[in-house]
N, C-alpha and C positions, 0 to 999 in steps of 0.2 A: 631874116629867115622866111623863105616862102613855104607855106604849109596849106594843106587843104582843110577846109572847115565848112560847117553849115550854120545857118543862122535864121532867126525869125526877126523881122524888122519891127522895132519898137517905136522909133521916131526918126524924122528927118528934118533938117533945118538948112535953108539956103545960106551959103557962106560966100561973101564977096559977090561977084557978078555971075560966076559960072560954076561954082563948086557946091557940093552938098556935104553936110555932116550927118552921118547916119549911125544911129545906135541900134545894135542888134543883140539879141540873146543867142549866144553861140553854143554849139555842142561841145567844143573843146576848151573854151575859155570863159564861159559865163558871159557877162556883159562886156562888150567891146564897142568902142566908138571909132568909126572910120571916116577919113577925109577922102572924098571922091572928087578929084580935080577934073574940071572941064566938062562934067556930064551935062551941064546946062548950056553949053557953048554953041551947039549946032543941032541941026535936025537929026543927024545921026546920034548925037548925044542925048537928045530928048527921048529917043526910043529907049535909052538905057534907064531913064527915070522910072519907067514902068516897073522895074524890079523892086523899087523902094517904096511901094505902097504899104499902108498899115498892115502888119502881120504877114507880109509876104514870106514864103519859105524859100530860102536860097541855098545854093551850093556855090562855093567860090574858092579861089586861091588868094590867100592873104599874105601881105608882106608885114610880118609882125616883129616889132622891136620892143623889148620890155621897158626900155627907158623913155618911151614917148607915149603921150596920151591919145594921139590920133594915129590910127593905123591905116595901111593901104590895102586896096582890094584890086584884083584883076580876075579876068575870066569868070564873070558872074553868069549863073544860069538858075532857073527855078529848080528846086529839088522836088517841089510839088506845085502843080499849076491849078489854082483855084478856078472852078467853073462858075461860081455864083457869089463868092464873098465880096468881090469888088464891083459886081454888076447889079446886084440886088440891093435896093436902097435900104431895106431893113437890115440885111446882113452887113452892109458896109457901115451902117451906123453903129452896130454892135462892135465891129472890128475897130472902128475909130475910138470908141469908148474903151474897149479892153486894151488897146495899144497904149492909150494914155495912162490907164491904171498900171499896166506892166512897166512902162517907162519910169514911173514913180516908185514902184515897189521892188523891182529887181535891181540890185546894186552890186552883188557879189561878182568879183572878177576872178572866178575860179570855176572849174568844171563841175557841173551837176547834171549828169546825163539823164537821170530820172525826171527832173524838172523839164529839161529840153524835150524829152520824149512825150511828156504830158502835153506841152504846148502844141507839138506837132500833131498828135493824135486828136486832141480835142478840137483844134481848128479845122482839121480835115473832116471831122464829124459835122461841124457847123456848115462846111461847104456842101456836104451831101444831104443835109437834113431838109425835109419839107416843112416840118413844124419846129420852130426854133425860138419862139418868143420868150421862153424862159431860160434859154441857153446861158446867157451871161450870169444869171443867178447861180446856177450850178457850177459854172466855170470858176467864179470867184470863190465860192465855198470850197471847192476842191483845191484851189490855189493855196488856201490857208495851210494845208498840210505841208507844202513845200516852204512856206514862209515861217512855219514854226508855231502857229496858233490855231490849228484845227480844233474845233469844239470837242471836248472830252465827252464821249457818249456813254460813259459807264453808268450814269444815273439818268439816262435819257427819258425815263418814264416820269420824272419829276415835273411839276407844273410851271417852273420858271427856269430861264436861262440867264446866267449872269455874264454879260458880255465882257466885263472887266477881267474876271477870273477865267472865263472860258469853260465854265462847268454848269451842269444842270443842278438846280437846288429845289428844296421843298418849300422854302419861304422866300418872299420878296423883301429882301433887306438891302437893296442897292438901287440907286437911281439908274443903273445900267441894266436892270433886269427886264426881260421881255416875257410876254405871255400871250394868250389869245391866238389870233390868226397868224401872227408872225412866228410864234413858237411852233404852232402846228406845221407851218410851211418849212421851218428849219428842220424839224424832225423828219419830215417827208424827204427833203432833199439830202439829208445826211445818209439816208438809206437807199439812195437812187443813183444809178449810173446814167450816162448820156443816152444809151439806147432805150431806157425806160422813162425818159423825161416826159414824153408825151402823155403819160398816165396822170401827171399832176396838172389839174385844171385850176387856174386862178385868173381873175380878171385884171384889167389894166391898173386899177387902183391898188389892189393887193400887191401887184408886181412892183409898182413904184414904191410903196411903203416898205416892202421887204428889201428892195435894193438900197433904200436909205439906211435900213438897219445894218445891212452888210457893210456899207461904206463907213458907217459909224464904228462898226467892229474893227475895220481896218485902221481907222483913225486912232482907236484906243491902243492898238498893238504895234503901230508903225510910226516912229517919230517923224514928224513933218508931213505926214500924209494928209492930203486935202482932196475934197470932192473934185473929180475931173470937170474941166470946163465943158466937155462934150456931153455931160449928163443931161443938160437941158435939151440938146438935140435928140438924144436917145429917147427921152420921155415924150417929146413932141411926135416922134415917128411912131412910137408905140402907145399913143394916147387912147 
């Protein structure tokens, strides 16, 4: 069945000599994996590979069959053309890191239009932003809403946050409790949208430490989640 769809590229893998396997988070079907035959075969084919960079936003016609794991694509075009995400080394490092996180966290093969819209809008913000060194922190924190473990902010005034239970507490009675600078930053980010992100000022050391807290939070709530391999590159770029 041929149908129109849109997708955000999560990962790509060379298959055999001339093919690519591309995983996308799509508007109509959630996570879908596509087999793209022959795209690495010729110069003309190589121009097509530009569509499948990390977090590219695509519009395409798919040949979808429910009984197979690898689907087909034709008539691909960009639904949104990034101006800076893939050409700015800092933004491309963020994109590589976030695509790896998303590839490991997004598993559902069903429609979730609100999540798809979040990915589209947030990544378009990254593309247009002049100051973006904290973007990935807020992106991951807001992503927890769609993954089902957004921190419960009912008692946000409390001096500890329990990462295991996802709630703010008055006492530190867990090895997973955070306080101090990491707690302050968590509270700030929970009350912030992307357009106000520039108002939060933190240094590189604080950024690295809070990112580790966030990734630990993901590990506690997602089976099999591991720190992305691209984390080291990200930290080196934003040292």
